[in-house]
N, C-alpha and C positions, 0 to 999 in steps of 0.2 A: 157270161160276162161278169156276173156278180163276184166270182172268186178272183177275177183279175183286178177288180177294184179293191178288194180286201187285201190282196197281195201288195198292191201298189201302196195302199194306206199303211200296211205293216212296215214296208220299207221306209216310207216317209216317217212314221213314228220312231223307228229305230235310228234313222238319220238325224232327226231333231233331237233325240236324247243323246246320241253320241256327240253331235255337234255342240250341245250344251255342256257336256262333261269336258269336251276338249277346250271349249272357250274359257270355263272356269279354271282349268289347268294352266292354260296359256297365259291368262291374265293375273291370276292370284294364287295358283296352286303351289308353286315354289315358295311364295312368301308365307303361305299358311304353314307349310312344313317347317320352314326356318323360324317362324314366330312361335310355333309350338314346341321347338326344341327337339325335334325328331332328327336323329342322326348325330354323327360326331361333330365336334366343333371344328370349324374351318381355320380359325386363327383368333387373334386378339387385336383389338383396336385400342390404341393409346389415344385418349381424347385430347384434342386440342381446345375445342370450344363446343358448347351446346347452346341451342337456341329453340324458342318456341316457334312452331310452324302454324300457319293458318290455311283454311281452304279458301276458294274463290269468293266466298261470302264474308270473310273475315272471322269465321268461327275457329276456335281452338282445334288443331288437327294433331296434337302430340308434340313431342320433342325429337328433334334430330341433333346428332352430334357429328362434327367433322373431326377426323383423326387420322392417324397413321396406322395402316393395316400391316400386320405381320402374320404370315401363313403359319399354321400349327407345326408343319413339318420343317419350318425355317429354311427350306430349300429355295423357294421362289422369293423374288424381291418384294420388299415392302412397297406400299403405294398409299397415296391419299385416298380416303374413302369416306362416304357418309354412312353413319350409323342410324338407320331409320327407326322411328317410333321407339326411342329409348325409354326404359323404365322410369328414368329420372334424369334430371339434369346433372351430369357428372362433372366434378372439377377437372381442371386441366391436369394431364398426367395420369388420370385414372385409367386402368387397363380393364377392358371388358371383353369377355369371351363371346365370340359371334359365329354366325353361319352366313355364308353368302347366298344371295338370291338376286338375280337380274342386276349385277354390278353394284349392288348395295349390300351393306352389312345389317344383320338382324340378330337381336338377342331373343331369348325366349320371353315373350311378353304376352300377357293376357290382353291388354289393350289393342295391340296389333292383331292378335288372333281374332278378337271379336270384330274389329273393323274390317279385315279381309274376309272373315268368315260370313258376315252379313251380305257383303257384296256377292259372295259366291252363292249364297242362298237365294238371293234375288234372281241371279242369272239362271239358277237351276229351276226356280219356281216358274219363270218365264217359259223355259223349255218343256217342262212337265205339263204346264197349262196348255201349250200348243199341241203337244202329243195327246193330251187328254181330250182336247176338242176333236182331233181327227178320229180318236177312238170312238168317242160318243157319236159323231156324225155317222160312222159306219154302223154302229150298234142300232141306232135309231132308224137307219135306212132312209134318211131324209135327203142326203146328198147322193148324186150320182144315178138317181132313178131314170134320168133321160139319157145317161151315157155322156153328157157334156162334161161334167166335173172330172171323172176319172181320166178321160182321154185328153183334155186339153189343160187340166189344172194339176191334178194330183200326180199324173204320170210324169210330166216334165219336172215338176217341184221334187218328186222323189228321186229322179235321176240327178238333178243338181244338188239336192240336199245330201245325197249319199256320196257324191263326188267331192264336195267341198271338204268334209272331214278327212277323207282319204288323202286329198292333196295336201292339206295342212299337216297331217300326221307325217307324210313323206318329206315335206319341207322341214318339220321339226327335227326328224331323225337325221336328216341330212346336216342340219346345223349342229347336232350333237356330235356327229362323226368328225367333223372338222376340227 
């Protein structure tokens, strides 16, 4: 019975880690890639106006600029877009090379990279902490000695935790195909 508990725990650990990685990618991964300047430039934003943004507590949250986006290949139509976390407050008419992520434009920016990177680090730390707790529990042999925890807690948790990332990946791939 002990090996079943260990296998269920391993599945739960892998599911927690996979779920954490997927959550980071889904929430901020594309923005991190765009802010890091990885990959080709998607187009150019001609700035109309820039403004200071604040968070819900009124703290400075960077600069956003509104402007007209023109794709790099000049095949697609231009459209109004927001340049998130701009490096500086650009004057009207300034052209800025950008990468698109989540319907917004991003330029390579250290501020945005740190902002989204810290959020990603917190999410990953939570996932690794949960996985570490599960591994430590099995290593010490404190949980599951009476059979209750593996059968009624870890087993169903492992099944659900393994199914959620798989379903979310399927939904994500399906959205990319469309």
